[in-house]
C-alpha positions, 0 to 999 in steps of 0.5 A: 500500500502506498504510504500516507502523506506526512500531514495525515491526509489520505493519498490518491490510493486511499480514494482508489481503494474506497472506489474499488471496494464500493464497486466490488461490493455492488457486484456481491463481493465482501471484504474482511477489513481494510487490509484485504481491500488494500491487498486486492487494490494494490496490484491494480493501482501499480498497473494504472497510468498517471492519467488514470490516477489523476482523478484520485490524486485530485481528490486527495489534494482536495481532502488535504486542504491547506496546512492551516485548515484542519476541517478537511483532514481525516483519521486513519479510518477515513472519518473527518476530524470536523465530524468528530469535533462536531459530535464532541461539541454537540455532546457538550452542548447537550450536557450543558442544556441538561444541567441548565434545564434542571437548574431552571426547573428547580429555581423557578419553584417557590419554597412555600408552595410549588417546590413542595408539590412539584412531582419528580420521577426516578428510574432504575434498571437491572440488566443481564449483560451489555454487548460490544455496542453498549446495548443492555439486556433489560431484566427489571425496570422500576419508576417512582413518583414523589414530591417533597410534601407527600413523599412517595406517591406512586411506583410502577415495576416490571420484570422483563423477559430478555428472550434468548440470550445470544451465544457468548453472553450467556455466562456473563448474564448468569454471572452478573445476575448471581452477583446482583439481582438474582433474576434468572436468565430464563425467567418465565414471569418476565413481561414479553410485551414491550409495547405494554411496558412502553405505554404503561410507563408513558401513561405513568409519566404523563398522568402527573404532568400538566402538559400531556404532550410533554413527558417529564424528565426521568432521573437516575444515577450517573454511569458507574463502573462499580455498580449497575445504577447507570444512566446508560442502561436506563437510556438503552431500556427506553430506546428498546421500548420505543423501538418495539412501539415504533415511537421516537426515543427522544421523547424520554429525557434521562437526567442525573439524579445527583444534579437534581438532589443538589439543586433541590437541597440548595433551594431549601437554603433560601429564606425570606432573609436571603440564602442560609450559607450553612445549609448549602451543599458544596458540590454535586460530588458530596450529594452523590456520596450521600446517595451512595451511602444508602442509609435505607438499604436494609429497610423492609417491605419496600421492594418486590416479592421476588427480591424479598424472598431471595433476600436481595432487596439491596439490588431490587429496582423497586426498592432502589427508587423507593430508597432514593425518595426516602434519601432526598426527603430525609435531607430536604424536608426538615429544612422546609418544615415538613414533618416526615410521614412513615411509609411516605418520606421514610420507612415504616419502621424509622424513628422520626422523633427528631423531626419535632424540632424541625416541624412548622410549629417548632420553627416558629417557636424557636426562631428567636432562640435558635443560634444564627445558622450562618455562624455554625460550621458547615457539617458537610465540609470534608476533613482534608488530610495531607498524607504526604506530611504524616511521617513528619507529623509522627516524628515530631510527636515522637520527639515531643513525647521523648522530651516530655519523658526526659523532663519527667525523669528529672522531677523529684517525686513527692516525699509521700511516695518515697518508701523509707530505705531501712538498713540494720546497723547494730542493735546495740547502738544507743539513741544518743548515737543516733541523735549524734548521727542525725545532727550531722546527717539529718532525717534519721530515726531509730526503731527496733534496733534499726536506723531508717534513712529517708534520704537517698544521700544519707546512706550507701547500699551494701550486699551480704557477704558469703558468710552471712555477715551484714555490711553496713555504714559506720558513723560519719567522721567529724573530721571530714567536712564532706561527711564521707562514709567509712565501711566496716564489718559489724558483728552479728 
């Protein structure tokens, strides 16, 4: 194959190869990759004259364009860089429009009225496998409807029959099922009629909307490598349902749930006096972390009967969308003065005693006595630890500890804890001798023929010799100014 140009654009042979491939495929021939096309076209290209190659060479020059203009350049697969840039720009614009739509929807609501009654919809999908082109085989789908005032309003739930698992995906489907939702890959209780699922879900979304022709957006968790709560699976499920019903998939809008949570949570911080900064969430990442904590993951009687029996409620789609409702109500209702109702805002066995101080009546009674929340520390701010300085901090703490111990060794303990050190001198010593010795040394006493020294500087210790005779200290000599000791052997 002739080499490509240094600038990365295609030469004349590339366009000849594409033209030859199209002509051969029109005759019924199929090629297995570009290499086979190049091997077939190379001998023909080598026999062509310059005039025959001229048309393909002109196409190559037009494709290259000027050196400063990259709009007419192509990748190694013949895809225009302009098309790639346009796709990236389109995705970024769609993402920004989505975020702005969520923000405008929430900020247009009033904290005392419409924010409390506005209905939102959450969706979760369990799947069996994902193929090479990111198409998910749906196993279970559930949606929930809620508002902040009434909590969980309604749910809809379906098991989906995946049909025959394609060759090569059966093990992956079975393995993923056993690790997560435990729905059998050959389930007979799953719904086979995709049109029925489509119209049921569409009616579920439209019934609560003021505009019957406009389906409200559905919220779910963003894509994650470590869980099956992914936005792509929900989008793929809606696309499959729309294809079965011959409907346009674009009518379903799937948005990230953490972004909605973030906007609602910060909307609750707005008061008549302004924004309460202590209640603001710093970022969407912290909100997503609060959702992933899943504090209601082991609540009972909120999932389907199948997962109740299998003890897999934590992976049940119906349980998941219900727990999401409980989570957002748990974080937002208290700041709007909404009392939690069991089974609506939280599980039926939850403890809601704390809710009294956040009720509407309590808020009015304690408004004056409560401290200024703007002066309180934001409890959502994470503690940042510089792990690069941990070794330096520990060495400094060790040195401080050693210095403290060294200073403690030089401090004389209280006299009350010093035990008297007793040495037998001579039972025949008279009290006058002891008094005379005490006058010279001090801090002595005679008791039962023993002289007791209470000062470490008043005596020296000796050990018994091999004959059992006790060695002790003798009287200090008055002639020496330093009162040094003279050792001698005493009789028994």
